[in-house]
N, C-alpha and C positions, 0 to 999 in steps of 0.2 A: 390326097387331101385329108388333112387331119380334122376331125370333128370332136368337139367337146360338148356334151349334152348333160344338163342338170335335170333333176326331177325331184318331186317330193314336197314342193311348196304347197302351202294350204293356209286357210284361215282357222286359227285356234284361239282358245281363251288363255288368259294369263295363268301360268302354272302348269299348263299342259306340255306335251312333248311332240317333237317332229323329227323325222329322219330324212335328210337330204342325200341324194346319190348323184354321182358324176361319173360318166364313162367317157373315156378317150378312145377313138377308133379311127380307122382309115389310114391311108398312106402305108409306108413301110417303117413302122415304129421300131427303133432299136432299143430305146430305153426312155423312161420318164423319171427324171431325178426328183424334182420338187413338185408337189401339188399343193395348191392353196385354195382356201375358201375366202372370198371377199364378200362384202355386202355394201349396198348403197341405199340409204334412206332418202326420201324426197327432200331436195334442197340441201343435201349434205354431200361431202366428198366420199368416194369409195374408200373403204377401210379394210385392212387385213384382219380376218377373224381367226384363222387357224392355218397352220402349215404342217405338212408331213413329208419327210424325206423318203427316198427309196428304201432306206434301211429301217424306217419306222420311227425316227426321232420326230417329236412333235413340239409345237409351240402354239400358244394361244394369246389372244388379246386379253388384257386384264379383266375386262367386264364380263367375259364369258368363261373364264377359267373356273373349273369346278362344275360348270353346268353343261358345257359342250364337250364332246369327244370326237376326234377325227380318227378314222381307221382306213386302212388301205389294203387292197388285194392287187399285188403286182401282176399276177398271172392274168387278171381280167382288166388291167388298166383302169381300175375303179377305186374311187374313194367315197366314203360316207361321212356325214356329219350328224351325229346324234345330238339333238338339242333338247335339254330337259329344263324344267322350271322356266319356261319362256316368259319374257316380260314384254310389255308394249313397246319398249325402246329397242327390242330386237326386230321390230317390223322393218323390212327392207327387201330389196331384190338381192338374192344371194347368187354369187357368180363363182364358178369353178375356173381355175387357172392352172395350166400344166406346162412344165418345162420339158418339151418333147425333142428328142434327138432322133432323126431319121437315119436309116441305114445309109452308109456312105458319107454321113456328115460327122464333123468333129464336135460341133457345138450345138446346143439346143436352142429352140425358139419357144417363147411363151405363147400359148394359145388360150383363148377365152371362150367360154360358153355364152349362150344368150341370156342366161339367168333364170331363176325361179323365184316367184313371189312368196314371201312369208309375211303373214299379217297376224299380229297378236292383239286381241281385243282385251280391254281391261274389265 
């Protein structure tokens, strides 16, 4: 059974920084291709924040580019999201999403974590 667990959410003031972590564990994991960070604010749709491939290629949502940095440790099945200069509009539940291929499988399946709350006060 694959588990995705996020951590690091907190209440901070505008301009401060936070680092979120996500670890994928369980099952017989062969590889994890793409890992994403999504977020969902109250009353809004879930949106993609950052993506990192197994090879380390990254992409960011325009509103966070230059402030957020995603990094990955393939050996530990772990990614982090460093968030600097946080704004009140960054307030949301942040979710980790991973494309996991298990041993014996050809194609991966996306798994989600339960999310971690980030609140930025003005």
